[in-house]
N, C-alpha and C positions, 0 to 999 in steps of 0.2 A: 247718522254722529253729528251733531254739532261743534266743528274743527276750527279753532282760535289760534290762528296762523302766531308762532311763536317768536320767528327769527329778525327784529329787528329788538335787540336786546343790547344795553350799554354794556356788558358785561364782555359781549364782544367786541375782539379789538378795531377788528373793519366796522364795527360802528359806529367806535371810537373815535376812529379816524375818520369816517365821512362826516359824521357830526360837527367833529371839529373844522372838515372842509368844507360845510357847508355845501356837501355833495348830494343835492338832490336826485339825480340820475341813480345813482347808488339806492338810496330808501326807495326811487318810484321802480327800478327794477326786482328789488327783493319784493315788495308790496306784489308788483304784477303778479312773481313766481309765484308765491303762495297762493295767490288765489286762483291760479288756473289750474296749481296741484289741489283745488281742493277745502282750502280756507274760508269761512265765513264769516271772519271777522280778525281781526290783525289785533295783536297783543303789541301796541309800542312803550320801551320800558327806555326812558330815558334817564332812571335815576333823578337825583332829588333836585338835581340843575342849579343849588344855589344860587348862582351868579346868576346865570343868562337866559334865568326862565321866561322872562315877560315875552324876550324874541324867541325863545327855542319853540318853546311846546303849538304856539300859534303856524309857525315857522314848517313846521314839523306835520300838522293837520294838513294846511294848507298845499303842501309836498303830496301827501299820500291822499287826499280827495282828490287831488289833477287824474288822476289815470286811476282809481277803484272806486267801487260803492257801496263796499263793506263796510261794517260798524269799525271802529275804533277802540281799543280799548288802553282807555290810560293809566298807566303800570308806576304807580309815581307813589310817595311818600311827601311830593309839594303840592299839596291841595290847591295853592294860587297857579302855581304852572298847570295844575289844571283845567280849574278856572277858564286862567287865559286862554289855553287849546279849545276849552269847551263851547266859549263865545266865537269860534272859529265854525264849528262844526256846521256842516248844510248840508248834510246827507243820511245817514241810516242814525238811529237812535246809539248814541254810541255808551258804552260800560266805562264805570270808574271798577278800577282793582287797589286796592282793596279799603275795605271795615274790616276790623274786628270787635272785639266784643272788652277791647284794652280801653274806659271809659273816655278817654279824647276826643280819637278815633270815633266810638261809636255816637259821643257827641254829635263828633261836626262834618262826620263822611257822609251818613244819608243822608243830612239837611243839603248838600251841594248837591246831591244823586235827586232829588226831592223837584231843587228850583231848576236846575237844567234837564229835567225829565230824563236821568239817565238810567240805565238799568247799573245795577251795584252789586257785586261777585262782597261776599261774606264769609270771612275765614270764622273756623271755630277754636279762635285762638285768643286765651284772654290775658291778664295783665302778667299771669304765671306762665306762662307758655303754651305750647301744645302738648295736651295731655295723649299719654299715650292709650289708652282705652277711648275705645267706639262709644261707650255709655257716656262718657266723660264729654266728647265731641257732639255728640247728642245733644245734650244738655245744654251746652252755650248754643248753641241753636234755638233749643226751643226756650230756656228762659231768658235769653240775652237778645240775640241776634233779633230774631221774631218780633218779639215784644215789642222792641226800640220802633223797628219798621210801622207795627199798630198804631203804636203813641202820636209817630206823624204823621199819618197816613200816607203810607210809601207803599203803592200798590205791589201785593203779593207776588203779582205776575212776573214786576223787573227786577224780583229778588234771583242769586243765585248763590248757594251755598254752597263752600269750597272746604270741604273734611281733611285737608290739607295732606297731600303725598309727602309722605320724607323719604330722602335713601334708603336704598339696600345693604349699604355701605355705612355703617354706623349707626343708622334707626332700624333695625332689620326689623326688630318686635312693633313695629308700625304699621307693616303694610300688611299682616292679616286683619288688626285691625280696622285699618281702614276700607276693608272689605265689609267688613260688617257696621259700620258706622252708616257709609251709603246706604245700603240696607234697610234697617233700620230710619234712615232722616226719612224716605220713605212712604214710612207709614205713620211718623211720629205727630206729622200737621198736617191740617186736610184743608183746602189742598196743597197737598205734595211740592216740596219747593223744586223749582232747579237745581241740579246738581253738577257739579264742575269739580275738575282737578288739576291742576298739572302735572299732567303725565311724566314730564320730562325728569323732573324731579328724584324719581322713583330710582334713576338712573346717576344723579350725580356722584362722581368722586371713583365711579368703575372705569376700566379701561374704556377708551373710545372703540375699540375692536367689538365689544357685549352690549354697549348702549341700546340699540337697535332691537337688538333679541328679547335684553330685560321691557324695554318700553310695549314692544308688542305684545309681549306673554303676559302682564300684565294689563296691559288693553282689556287685552281678551276677559282676563279675567271679571276685570270693573264693568266689562260690558256685561257680565252676566247677571251681574246686580239691576240692572236697569239703569246704568249710567249711558245718557246720550248728550253729554259736552265735555268737552276737554281743550286746556290748552297742548299742543303739541308741535310735533315740527310738519307739516304738509310734503313736505321734501321728504321726508325718510319712505322711499316705495315701500318696503317691504311692511310697517306702521299702516301705511294707509292700505294696502293690498290686506292684510290681516281685518281690518274694520270691514273693508268690502266681503269679504267671503263670509264675518257672522251675519252682515246686514243680507247679504244675499241668500243665506244657508249654503254655500257652497261647498258643495261634497266633491266635487270631480278630482282631487288631488291626496294624499296621504297626509300632508299636513296639514290640509284647510277641514280634512275630517279631525284630526285631533284638539285644531283648535277650537273647533264647532262640541268637540268633547268636553272638553275643558271651559269653555261659556257654560256649556249646559247644565257640567255640574256643579258649579254656584252658582247657577240659579235654581237649583234644587234645593240647594245648602248643604248640597254634597263637597267633599275635596277629589280632585282628580285622584284616580290609582293606577298603579305602574298597570293594568292590564290593559290601560286606551290607549298604550303605547305599544310602537313596533320597535323592541329594543336592537333589531336589526341597522335601522336607520338610524346613521348618526342626527343627523337636522333636528327627527323626534327625540333621542333621549339630551342633546343640547334644552331643548323645549321641557323636557320635564324635569332635568338639572334647575333651570331657571323656574318653573312651579315651586319645585322644592324650599326654595329658598325665601322666593314671595311668601309661602305659606310660614316661613322662620321654621320649618322642619329640622334643614340643615344649615350649620350655622355659614354664613356669607364669607368669600374668599377671593381676592383676585383670580385666583386660579382655578375654582368655580367649576370650570368646563374640564378642566385636566383629573380633574380627584373622582 
């Protein structure tokens, strides 16, 4: 699994404060922590930075590149800021996150990515928003996103399709559709595009104590579709352990065997069944309940584990 670390994000108050203070050490330590934990690239979300983008984007690139060698993912709607940052990149091939099928972004962002030889994340979202159904998301990819890349001779190997994770709290019906979208995208075009997701989005707006469980359970399911890239938290030790268990086929623990069974069921286009679970093990039952909400079989509630 290619993991893009998500922990430099403007939504974090600590990141906001450090950016305000130009605290280079904070960002360097956070970058190193993520890479040492297994991140192979770092998502840098600074927001639009409408007033100080000319200074902030280059400063952040130089700050992070001084301590790590992995690709920087520019996560912003400010194309001028992204370009200012790209001009300072001296190490690994960067990534722009993201374009969509919205006409203005699809016109401009791929051209910027081609100009600076970056990889490009493309969201399966059009002017009318994010479609619920898997088929509609796949259609956006094959009828709008990929044709635009071919039109400008953008290297298909540098294109990353993101079929969009939404939270189980309020957008539950999207969760199983994403599974089918990823599965279909891998056979809808040849060669298959790289596919990535923002994993932690699935647990947005849920109680903090349940977020890791939801994230790692969904990760096991998505890995069953063949997903091998994600934006997530490399400091989430249970998540990283789940990824390791699946990649190494480690059947040495009951929970590990359950995650492998979930992964294998999804890989076979099946649903996990209760017979896969030791009902006497509270941890396994928590995973089972989480599978049910992610498949939209049981209505999500914040207290779903107690129901």
